[in-house]
C-alpha positions in Angstrom: 0.0 0.0 0.0 1.3 3.4 -1.0 1.2 5.9 1.9 1.8 9.7 1.6 2.7 11.4 4.8 2.6 15.2 5.0 4.1 17.7 7.3 1.6 20.4 8.3 3.2 23.8 8.9 4.9 25.0 5.7 3.7 22.1 3.6 -0.1 22.0 3.9 -0.6 25.3 5.5 1.3 28.6 5.5 1.3 29.3 9.3 3.7 32.3 9.3 1.4 34.8 10.9 0.0 32.6 13.6 3.2 31.1 14.7 5.2 34.3 14.7 2.5 36.2 16.5 2.5 33.5 19.2 6.3 33.6 19.5 6.2 37.4 19.8 3.6 37.1 22.6 5.7 34.5 24.5 8.9 36.6 24.2 7.2 39.7 25.5 6.0 37.7 28.5 9.7 37.2 29.2 10.4 40.9 28.7 12.2 40.2 25.4 11.5 42.6 22.6 10.8 40.4 19.5 12.8 40.8 16.3 11.1 41.4 12.9 8.7 38.7 11.9 10.8 37.2 9.2 13.5 36.5 11.7 11.1 34.3 13.6 10.3 32.0 10.6 13.0 29.7 12.0 10.3 28.6 14.5 8.2 27.1 11.8 8.9 23.4 11.7 11.2 22.5 14.6 10.0 21.7 18.1 9.2 24.9 20.0 11.2 24.1 23.1 14.3 23.5 21.0 13.8 26.8 19.1 13.3 28.9 22.2 16.5 27.5 23.7 18.5 27.7 20.4 17.5 31.2 19.3 17.0 33.0 22.6 19.2 31.1 25.0 16.4 30.1 27.3 17.1 27.4 29.9 15.0 24.2 29.7 12.7 25.4 32.4 12.2 28.8 30.8 11.8 27.2 27.3 8.9 25.1 28.9 7.4 28.3 30.3 7.8 30.0 26.9 5.8 27.2 25.2 3.0 27.7 27.8 3.0 31.5 27.0 3.1 30.7 23.3 -0.1 28.6 23.6 -1.9 31.3 25.5 -2.0 33.2 22.2 -2.0 30.2 19.9 -4.9 28.2 21.3 -7.6 30.8 20.9 -6.3 32.8 18.0 -3.0 31.9 16.4 -4.1 28.4 15.4 -6.3 29.7 12.7 -4.0 32.6 11.5 -2.9 30.4 8.6 -3.9 29.6 5.0 -3.8 26.6 2.8 -1.2 26.4 0.1 -2.6 26.6 -3.5 -2.8 23.1 -4.9 -2.7 21.1 -1.6 -6.4 20.1 -1.7 -6.1 19.1 -5.3 -3.1 16.9 -4.4 -5.0 15.3 -1.5 -8.0 14.6 -3.8 -5.9 13.1 -6.6 -4.0 10.9 -4.2 -7.0 9.5 -2.3 -8.8 8.9 -5.6 -5.9 6.8 -6.7 -6.1 4.7 -3.6 -3.1 6.3 -1.8 -3.4 6.5 2.0 -2.8 10.1 3.0 -1.8 11.1 6.5 -0.3 14.0 8.5 2.9 13.6 10.4 3.6 16.8 12.2 5.6 18.2 15.1 2.6 20.3 16.0 0.7 18.9 18.9 -1.8 16.4 17.6 -4.8 18.1 19.2 -4.0 21.4 17.3 -3.4 19.5 14.0 -6.8 17.9 14.2 -8.5 21.2 14.8 -6.7 22.8 11.8 -7.6 19.8 9.6 -11.3 20.1 10.6 -11.3 23.9 10.3 -10.1 23.8 6.7 -12.0 20.6 5.8 -9.1 18.4 4.7 -9.6 16.0 7.5 -11.8 14.0 5.1 -8.7 13.1 3.1 -6.7 11.9 6.1 -6.4 8.3 7.1 -4.5 9.4 10.2 -3.2 12.5 11.9 0.0 11.8 13.9 1.4 14.7 15.8 3.4 15.7 18.8 2.2 15.4 22.4 1.5 18.6 24.4 4.5 17.8 26.7 8.0 17.0 25.5 7.5 13.2 25.5 6.8 13.0 21.7 8.2 15.8 19.5 11.0 14.0 17.5 9.9 13.9 13.9 11.2 10.4 13.2 9.2 9.1 16.1 6.1 10.9 14.9 6.5 9.4 11.5 7.2 5.9 12.9 4.0 6.1 15.0 2.0 7.1 11.9 3.4 4.1 9.9 2.6 1.7 12.8 -1.0 2.9 12.8 -1.4 2.3 9.0 -1.2 -1.5 8.6 0.0 -2.5 5.2 2.0 0.6 4.4 4.9 -0.4 2.1 7.8 1.8 3.1 9.6 1.3 -0.2 6.6 2.8 -1.9 5.7 5.5 0.6 6.6 9.1 0.9 7.3 11.8 3.5 6.7 15.4 2.2 7.9 18.4 4.2 9.6 21.8 4.0 12.3 21.4 6.6 15.3 19.1 7.1 13.5 17.6 10.1 10.9 16.2 7.7 13.4 14.8 5.2 15.7 13.3 7.9 12.7 11.8 9.7 11.4 10.2 6.5 14.8 8.7 5.6 15.3 7.3 9.1 12.0 5.4 8.6 13.0 4.2 5.1 10.6 6.4 3.2 11.1 8.2 -0.1 11.2 12.0 0.6 9.7 15.0 -1.1 11.0 18.6 -0.4 8.2 21.2 -0.4 10.3 24.1 -1.8 7.4 26.5 -1.6 7.6 26.3 2.2 10.0 27.7 4.7 13.1 25.6 4.2 15.9 26.5 1.8 17.0 24.5 -1.2 20.3 23.8 0.6 18.6 22.6 3.7 16.4 20.2 1.6 19.1 19.2 -0.9 19.2 15.6 0.4 15.5 14.9 -0.4 14.7 12.3 -3.1 12.4 14.6 -5.0 11.5 18.3 -5.0 8.2 20.0 -5.4 8.1 23.7 -6.5 4.4 23.9 -5.8 1.9 21.8 -3.9 0.4 20.8 -7.3 3.6 18.9 -8.1 3.4 16.5 -5.2 0.6 14.3 -6.6 2.5 14.0 -9.9 5.7 12.9 -8.1 3.9 10.3 -6.0 1.7 9.0 -8.8 4.5 9.0 -11.4 
């Protein structure tokens, strides 16, 4: 069985406004004046705790607090400050019509990913939504992908794909033995995604790659 796993942020949705607004809110709660929005795009994709520590030098405890502050804004408002990429619904429709099992594998907490999928109506295409936990117990992308595959009996890894816009997605897919597709229209650079098996300049291209 062919399975097509998709990252969410930067691959299915453009979440730039909601995520950066949430990061700005969290930083201000710490008394840190946020930089310009584009400098916070690095938060799109990787686990939040890791990013707060990496980019703002927060301790593990403070990074955990920052995630809590982030969610104060994100839960009621930031979650829906995003848009679908052109062509992604077309890709989901073509893949499911061809008998491909489509699923999300995202480092966003699963409960948030489910709400976004329902809000935009693409949950009807999903065989499964595999996401991170709200705590730090499950936020490694390779683990999230492995969990998705385990929940999709009959998935043939040699014929299955992981599509994403950051190195975490490509690395996680390869660790699980999947073919990988770089979503170049997202937030990762061509250099960051150069080790992917295939590249998609637009979301429309993804179905053609998988159904080639």
